[in-house]
N, CA, C and O of each residue as an XYZ file, in Angstrom:
532
protein
N     -49.746    -68.312     -1.507
C     -48.364    -68.263     -1.092
C     -48.143    -69.291      0.010
O     -48.972    -69.465      0.903
N     -47.042    -69.942     -0.078
C     -46.731    -70.918      0.957
C     -46.080    -70.223      2.151
O     -45.597    -69.094      2.057
N     -46.084    -70.919      3.244
C     -45.571    -70.378      4.488
C     -44.105    -69.958      4.357
O     -43.730    -68.892      4.845
N     -43.272    -70.775      3.708
C     -41.855    -70.453      3.535
C     -41.663    -69.153      2.759
O     -40.809    -68.341      3.114
N     -42.436    -68.955      1.724
C     -42.326    -67.734      0.916
C     -42.693    -66.511      1.742
O     -42.054    -65.466      1.615
N     -43.698    -66.624      2.575
C     -44.117    -65.504      3.420
C     -43.029    -65.183      4.445
O     -42.685    -64.018      4.645
N     -42.497    -66.203      5.085
C     -41.447    -65.990      6.081
C     -40.208    -65.382      5.424
O     -39.594    -64.476      5.987
N     -39.840    -65.868      4.248
C     -38.694    -65.321      3.520
C     -38.925    -63.863      3.159
O     -38.035    -63.031      3.340
N     -40.096    -63.547      2.655
C     -40.432    -62.181      2.278
C     -40.373    -61.250      3.484
O     -39.817    -60.156      3.396
N     -40.934    -61.672      4.596
C     -40.887    -60.869      5.816
C     -39.455    -60.707      6.316
O     -39.065    -59.625      6.756
N     -38.674    -61.780      6.248
C     -37.280    -61.723      6.694
C     -36.458    -60.744      5.883
O     -35.658    -59.990      6.436
N     -36.650    -60.752      4.575
C     -35.921    -59.817      3.706
C     -36.342    -58.382      4.011
O     -35.502    -57.485      4.075
N     -37.625    -58.171      4.196
C     -38.124    -56.821      4.508
C     -37.579    -56.295      5.821
O     -37.160    -55.140      5.909
N     -37.583    -57.138      6.839
C     -37.069    -56.736      8.147
C     -35.568    -56.492      8.077
O     -35.070    -55.548      8.690
N     -34.842    -57.320      7.345
C     -33.389    -57.152      7.227
C     -33.033    -55.889      6.451
O     -32.028    -55.246      6.753
N     -33.833    -55.527      5.466
C     -33.534    -54.349      4.641
C     -33.986    -53.055      5.290
O     -33.509    -51.983      4.917
N     -34.888    -53.129      6.245
C     -35.459    -51.931      6.840
C     -34.410    -50.992      7.441
O     -34.470    -49.795      7.159
N     -33.440    -51.464      8.262
C     -32.444    -50.534      8.800
C     -31.612    -49.862      7.720
O     -31.227    -48.703      7.870
N     -31.327    -50.573      6.631
C     -30.532    -49.969      5.559
C     -31.304    -48.867      4.862
O     -30.717    -47.859      4.469
N     -32.588    -49.033      4.702
C     -33.416    -47.986      4.099
C     -33.438    -46.760      4.993
O     -33.393    -45.632      4.502
N     -33.507    -46.968      6.296
C     -33.506    -45.845      7.231
C     -32.170    -45.115      7.195
O     -32.138    -43.886      7.255
N     -31.065    -45.856      7.099
C     -29.752    -45.220      7.028
C     -29.560    -44.459      5.726
O     -28.840    -43.460      5.694
N     -30.186    -44.912      4.666
C     -30.020    -44.273      3.366
C     -30.699    -42.919      3.307
O     -30.340    -42.079      2.482
N     -31.681    -42.698      4.177
C     -32.369    -41.424      4.180
C     -31.475    -40.383      4.838
O     -31.043    -40.560      5.977
N     -31.201    -39.308      4.130
C     -30.364    -38.262      4.679
C     -31.238    -37.315      5.481
O     -32.398    -37.084      5.141
N     -30.668    -36.769      6.553
C     -31.426    -35.827      7.356
C     -31.601    -34.531      6.582
O     -30.918    -34.284      5.588
N     -32.515    -33.720      7.050
C     -32.790    -32.448      6.384
C     -31.734    -31.398      6.710
O     -31.718    -30.332      6.096
N     -30.863    -31.679      7.655
C     -29.845    -30.715      8.051
C     -28.836    -30.527      6.924
O     -28.327    -31.491      6.352
N     -28.565    -29.287      6.627
C     -27.569    -28.954      5.604
C     -26.176    -29.197      6.194
O     -25.811    -28.583      7.196
N     -25.410    -30.079      5.582
C     -24.030    -30.342      6.003
C     -23.143    -29.236      5.466
O     -23.460    -28.608      4.456
N     -22.031    -29.000      6.148
C     -21.134    -27.928      5.728
C     -19.713    -28.471      5.640
O     -19.214    -29.111      6.566
N     -19.073    -28.200      4.505
C     -17.706    -28.642      4.255
C     -16.852    -27.420      3.924
O     -17.235    -26.587      3.103
N     -15.699    -27.325      4.568
C     -14.727    -26.304      4.222
C     -13.706    -26.904      3.268
O     -13.369    -28.084      3.369
N     -13.220    -26.097      2.350
C     -12.229    -26.543      1.366
C     -11.155    -25.470      1.299
O     -11.442    -24.326      0.944
N      -9.919    -25.827      1.637
C      -8.828    -24.860      1.682
C      -7.617    -25.402      0.945
O      -7.183    -26.529      1.188
N      -7.074    -24.595      0.046
C      -5.842    -24.972     -0.635
C      -4.779    -23.911     -0.395
O      -5.079    -22.731     -0.214
N      -3.549    -24.356     -0.398
C      -2.437    -23.441     -0.216
C      -1.428    -23.561     -1.339
O      -0.282    -23.135     -1.194
N      -1.838    -24.134     -2.451
C      -0.937    -24.303     -3.581
C      -0.674    -23.000     -4.309
O      -1.518    -22.104     -4.333
N       0.499    -22.905     -4.900
C       0.870    -21.686     -5.616
C       0.064    -21.501     -6.890
O      -0.096    -20.373     -7.356
N      -0.445    -22.576     -7.459
C      -1.172    -22.508     -8.731
C      -2.672    -22.615     -8.476
O      -3.191    -23.704     -8.231
N      -3.364    -21.479     -8.536
C      -4.806    -21.473     -8.297
C      -5.574    -22.239     -9.366
O      -6.669    -22.730     -9.093
N      -5.031    -22.354    -10.574
C      -5.712    -23.106    -11.631
C      -5.840    -24.570    -11.232
O      -6.911    -25.160    -11.372
N      -4.757    -25.159    -10.738
C      -4.807    -26.551    -10.274
C      -5.710    -26.697     -9.060
O      -6.447    -27.676     -8.942
N      -5.652    -25.725     -8.156
C      -6.491    -25.770     -6.953
C      -7.961    -25.731     -7.319
O      -8.767    -26.457     -6.737
N      -8.316    -24.894     -8.274
C      -9.726    -24.796     -8.689
C     -10.165    -26.062     -9.426
O     -11.315    -26.484     -9.302
N      -9.264    -26.665    -10.183
C      -9.582    -27.933    -10.851
C      -9.792    -29.035     -9.816
O     -10.690    -29.864     -9.963
N      -8.966    -29.047     -8.769
C      -9.125    -30.021     -7.697
C     -10.464    -29.808     -6.982
O     -11.161    -30.771     -6.662
N     -10.812    -28.561     -6.737
C     -12.092    -28.248     -6.096
C     -13.258    -28.731     -6.961
O     -14.206    -29.332     -6.455
N     -13.184    -28.470     -8.246
C     -14.270    -28.870     -9.152
C     -14.413    -30.395     -9.190
O     -15.529    -30.914     -9.208
N     -13.290    -31.106     -9.203
C     -13.338    -32.576     -9.178
C     -13.956    -33.061     -7.867
O     -14.744    -34.007     -7.869
N     -13.608    -32.427     -6.758
C     -14.172    -32.767     -5.453
C     -15.682    -32.534     -5.450
O     -16.449    -33.388     -5.005
N     -16.096    -31.385     -5.943
C     -17.515    -31.044     -5.986
C     -18.295    -32.028     -6.855
O     -19.387    -32.459     -6.482
N     -17.740    -32.380     -8.005
C     -18.402    -33.335     -8.893
C     -18.470    -34.732     -8.274
O     -19.467    -35.435     -8.434
N     -17.422    -35.129     -7.575
C     -17.424    -36.421     -6.895
C     -18.511    -36.483     -5.831
O     -19.211    -37.489     -5.712
N     -18.653    -35.413     -5.060
C     -19.724    -35.367     -4.063
C     -21.094    -35.432     -4.730
O     -22.002    -36.111     -4.252
N     -21.223    -34.718     -5.839
C     -22.499    -34.706     -6.558
C     -22.869    -36.107     -7.045
O     -24.039    -36.488     -6.998
N     -21.901    -36.861     -7.503
C     -22.165    -38.229     -7.943
C     -22.625    -39.114     -6.794
O     -23.305    -40.117     -7.011
N     -22.253    -38.744     -5.572
C     -22.673    -39.495     -4.393
C     -23.974    -38.958     -3.793
O     -24.434    -39.437     -2.757
N     -24.557    -37.959     -4.454
C     -25.829    -37.426     -3.982
C     -25.722    -36.185     -3.118
O     -26.736    -35.696     -2.621
N     -24.523    -35.665     -2.928
C     -24.329    -34.449     -2.130
C     -24.197    -33.261     -3.069
O     -23.170    -33.090     -3.725
N     -25.230    -32.448     -3.130
C     -25.287    -31.355     -4.094
C     -25.156    -30.020     -3.368
O     -25.943    -29.685     -2.482
N     -24.133    -29.271     -3.776
C     -23.845    -27.982     -3.159
C     -25.062    -27.068     -3.279
O     -25.575    -26.829     -4.372
N     -25.508    -26.567     -2.136
C     -26.665    -25.692     -2.109
C     -27.976    -26.420     -1.835
O     -28.972    -25.791     -1.475
N     -27.982    -27.735     -2.003
C     -29.201    -28.505     -1.739
C     -29.112    -29.223     -0.397
O     -29.928    -28.974      0.491
N     -28.135    -30.110     -0.238
C     -28.007    -30.836      1.026
C     -26.616    -30.703      1.642
O     -26.332    -31.295      2.683
N     -25.760    -29.927      0.996
C     -24.433    -29.639      1.535
C     -24.035    -28.233      1.088
O     -24.394    -27.780      0.001
N     -23.297    -27.570      1.944
C     -22.746    -26.269      1.561
C     -21.233    -26.398      1.617
O     -20.665    -26.806      2.630
N     -20.597    -26.046      0.517
C     -19.137    -26.116      0.436
C     -18.592    -24.696      0.406
O     -18.901    -23.917     -0.495
N     -17.782    -24.373      1.399
C     -17.119    -23.073      1.452
C     -15.686    -23.279      1.009
O     -14.897    -23.902      1.719
N     -15.343    -22.758     -0.162
C     -14.012    -22.964     -0.731
C     -13.186    -21.693     -0.613
O     -13.669    -20.586     -0.849
N     -11.927    -21.885     -0.241
C     -10.972    -20.788     -0.155
C      -9.676    -21.231     -0.812
O      -9.196    -22.344     -0.597
N      -9.121    -20.333     -1.619
C      -7.884    -20.612     -2.352
C      -6.826    -19.611     -1.884
O      -6.875    -18.430     -2.229
N      -5.869    -20.106     -1.092
C      -4.896    -19.224     -0.473
C      -3.671    -18.925     -1.296
O      -2.848    -18.100     -0.899
N      -3.528    -19.579     -2.442
C      -2.293    -19.401     -3.200
C      -1.120    -19.826     -2.337
O      -1.244    -20.755     -1.540
N      -0.009    -19.175     -2.481
C       1.162    -19.499     -1.651
C       1.368    -18.439     -0.576
O       2.460    -18.327     -0.018
N       0.333    -17.665     -0.282
C       0.415    -16.556      0.665
C      -0.006    -17.015      2.068
O      -1.192    -17.235      2.310
N       0.954    -17.161      2.997
C       0.624    -17.645      4.335
C      -0.354    -16.739      5.091
O      -1.169    -17.228      5.873
N      -0.280    -15.444      4.866
C      -1.204    -14.513      5.533
C      -2.632    -14.776      5.067
O      -3.562    -14.826      5.872
N      -2.790    -14.940      3.769
C      -4.115    -15.215      3.203
C      -4.629    -16.591      3.641
O      -5.810    -16.745      3.953
N      -3.745    -17.583      3.663
C      -4.146    -18.928      4.085
C      -4.602    -18.908      5.542
O      -5.623    -19.510      5.876
N      -3.864    -18.228      6.407
C      -4.239    -18.138      7.826
C      -5.609    -17.467      7.974
O      -6.445    -17.915      8.760
N      -5.829    -16.401      7.219
C      -7.120    -15.693      7.262
C      -8.249    -16.628      6.823
O      -9.293    -16.692      7.472
N      -8.038    -17.346      5.728
C      -9.067    -18.263      5.220
C      -9.303    -19.432      6.175
O     -10.434    -19.890      6.335
N      -8.238    -19.908      6.805
C      -8.388    -21.005      7.777
C      -9.273    -20.548      8.937
O     -10.159    -21.283      9.373
N      -9.033    -19.343      9.431
C      -9.859    -18.803     10.526
C     -11.312    -18.636     10.080
O     -12.233    -18.934     10.841
N     -11.518    -18.163      8.855
C     -12.883    -18.007      8.322
C     -13.603    -19.354      8.287
O     -14.739    -19.472      8.746
N     -12.941    -20.355      7.747
C     -13.571    -21.670      7.619
C     -13.913    -22.260      8.979
O     -14.994    -22.824      9.149
N     -13.021    -22.143      9.941
C     -13.281    -22.668     11.278
C     -14.461    -21.934     11.915
O     -15.268    -22.549     12.611
N     -14.566    -20.623     11.681
C     -15.674    -19.834     12.240
C     -17.030    -20.286     11.693
O     -18.051    -20.084     12.352
N     -17.062    -20.885     10.519
C     -18.314    -21.378      9.940
C     -18.817    -22.648     10.633
O     -19.936    -23.088     10.372
N     -18.010    -23.234     11.503
C     -18.338    -24.502     12.185
C     -18.713    -25.599     11.200
O     -19.810    -26.152     11.274
N     -17.807    -25.920     10.275
C     -18.127    -26.961      9.297
C     -18.109    -28.345      9.934
O     -17.556    -28.543     11.016
N     -18.725    -29.295      9.239
C     -18.692    -30.680      9.699
C     -17.315    -31.287      9.455
O     -16.885    -32.169     10.198
N     -16.623    -30.819      8.419
C     -15.291    -31.304      8.074
C     -14.627    -30.255      7.181
O     -15.304    -29.488      6.496
N     -13.298    -30.235      7.200
C     -12.547    -29.347      6.304
C     -11.581    -30.206      5.501
O     -10.844    -31.018      6.062
N     -11.589    -30.022      4.192
C     -10.623    -30.656      3.304
C      -9.554    -29.616      3.005
O      -9.862    -28.511      2.557
N      -8.301    -29.970      3.253
C      -7.205    -29.034      3.044
C      -6.131    -29.698      2.188
O      -5.842    -30.884      2.341
N      -5.545    -28.915      1.284
C      -4.509    -29.422      0.393
C      -3.221    -28.650      0.635
O      -3.195    -27.420      0.589
N      -2.147    -29.403      0.894
C      -0.834    -28.794      1.051
C      -0.385    -28.755      2.497
O      -1.190    -28.563      3.407
N       0.912    -28.938      2.698
C       1.479    -28.953      4.046
C       1.354    -27.612      4.748
O       1.001    -27.555      5.926
N       1.642    -26.534      4.032
C       1.583    -25.204      4.655
C       0.161    -24.873      5.098
O      -0.047    -24.373      6.204
N      -0.806    -25.148      4.248
C      -2.203    -24.863      4.598
C      -2.665    -25.752      5.750
O      -3.421    -25.304      6.612
N      -2.219    -26.999      5.772
C      -2.582    -27.906      6.859
C      -2.017    -27.409      8.179
O      -2.712    -27.426      9.195
N      -0.772    -26.971      8.177
C      -0.142    -26.441      9.393
C      -0.917    -25.251      9.929
O      -1.211    -25.185     11.123
N      -1.250    -24.314      9.056
C      -1.970    -23.119      9.491
C      -3.384    -23.447      9.953
O      -3.889    -22.836     10.895
N      -4.019    -24.400      9.298
C      -5.367    -24.801      9.704
C      -5.342    -25.477     11.072
O      -6.215    -25.219     11.901
N      -4.366    -26.330     11.316
C      -4.258    -26.997     12.614
C      -3.963    -26.015     13.746
O      -4.261    -26.303     14.905
N      -3.382    -24.863     13.426
C      -3.178    -23.824     14.441
C      -4.498    -23.161     14.816
O      -4.625    -22.584     15.896
N      -5.473    -23.243     13.926
C      -6.790    -22.641     14.174
C      -7.739    -23.569     14.910
O      -8.564    -23.106     15.697
N      -7.639    -24.880     14.671
C      -8.580    -25.814     15.290
C      -7.965    -27.188     15.474
O      -7.133    -27.629     14.682
N      -8.388    -27.843     16.521
C      -8.095    -29.253     16.740
C      -9.392    -30.007     17.002
O      -9.376    -31.191     17.341
N     -10.526    -29.305     16.839
C     -11.820    -29.943     17.103
C     -12.598    -30.272     15.840
O     -13.378    -31.224     15.832
N     -12.407    -29.513     14.782
C     -13.090    -29.789     13.519
C     -12.320    -30.897     12.801
O     -11.100    -30.803     12.665
N     -13.009    -31.948     12.339
C     -12.294    -32.992     11.589
C     -11.655    -32.419     10.324
O     -12.279    -31.658      9.585
N     -10.416    -32.796     10.097
C      -9.660    -32.290      8.951
C      -9.206    -33.474      8.100
O      -8.625    -34.437      8.600
N      -9.485    -33.374      6.811
C      -8.978    -34.348      5.842
C      -7.934    -33.609      5.036
O      -8.233    -32.601      4.397
N      -6.693    -34.111      5.064
C      -5.647    -33.401      4.336
C      -5.096    -34.256      3.222
O      -5.087    -35.485      3.282
N      -4.635    -33.550      2.198
C      -4.087    -34.196      1.011
C      -2.867    -33.401      0.556
O      -2.675    -32.248      0.941
N      -2.067    -34.033     -0.255
C      -0.837    -33.429     -0.785
C       0.074    -32.991      0.356
O       0.562    -31.861      0.389
N       0.290    -33.915      1.292
C       1.189    -33.700      2.417
C       2.230    -34.811      2.360
O       1.881    -35.987      2.258
N       3.495    -34.445      2.424
C       4.556    -35.429      2.234
C       4.872    -36.248      3.477
O       4.887    -37.476      3.402
N       5.123    -35.623      4.599
C       5.562    -36.337      5.794
C       4.574    -36.095      6.923
O       4.705    -35.133      7.680
N       3.592    -36.968      7.030
C       2.524    -36.797      8.008
C       3.031    -36.805      9.442
O       2.645    -35.957     10.247
N       3.897    -37.765      9.762
C       4.410    -37.895     11.123
C       5.437    -36.799     11.403
O       5.369    -36.133     12.436
N       6.378    -36.612     10.495
C       7.425    -35.608     10.673
C       6.883    -34.182     10.759
O       7.459    -33.329     11.435
N       5.788    -33.938     10.079
C       5.156    -32.619     10.122
C       4.346    -32.409     11.389
O       3.957    -31.285     11.706
N       4.092    -33.501     12.119
C       3.313    -33.404     13.345
C       1.810    -33.443     13.128
O       1.047    -33.141     14.045
N       1.373    -33.809     11.931
C      -0.060    -33.863     11.640
C      -0.708    -35.068     12.300
O      -1.865    -35.005     12.717
N       0.034    -36.166     12.397
C      -0.442    -37.386     13.060
C       0.689    -37.911     13.941
O       1.865    -37.653     13.685
N       0.309    -38.656     14.987
C       1.317    -39.222     15.880
C       2.049    -40.404     15.250
O       3.250    -40.589     15.449
N       1.295    -41.206     14.481
C       1.893    -42.350     13.812
C       1.021    -42.735     12.620
O      -0.125    -42.298     12.516
N       1.560    -43.539     11.738
C       0.772    -43.993     10.605
C      -0.202    -45.100     10.991
O      -1.117    -45.414     10.229
N      -0.016    -45.686     12.151
C      -0.937    -46.719     12.636
C      -2.248    -46.075     12.994
O      -3.174    -46.761     13.426
């Protein structure tokens, strides 16, 4: 092997080393909360299944390296509030919430757990974010 080939090989190895370390997931089980407030539980469960399958395609498998706690509140604000409190009590790493009503009730329970919300019409007007910037 010539000197250039050795230096190139070492350079590639050293450059790739941090990426290999980042690719290794820790042994800690991650926890995700999933809350819907839609009136149609069939659509909510289909959305949950698509979410779960998407995570699985990325290597996050429920029960192996991530735990997903799913709650389906229907259109019942009392039930949604109860489920929001349950999910926050689990101390998840993040909560995915669908619907404006469920997002409002979840934000009343926590401002410290990261929340990813979907199916919300007016983010600023609802007070979920200060601005779109």
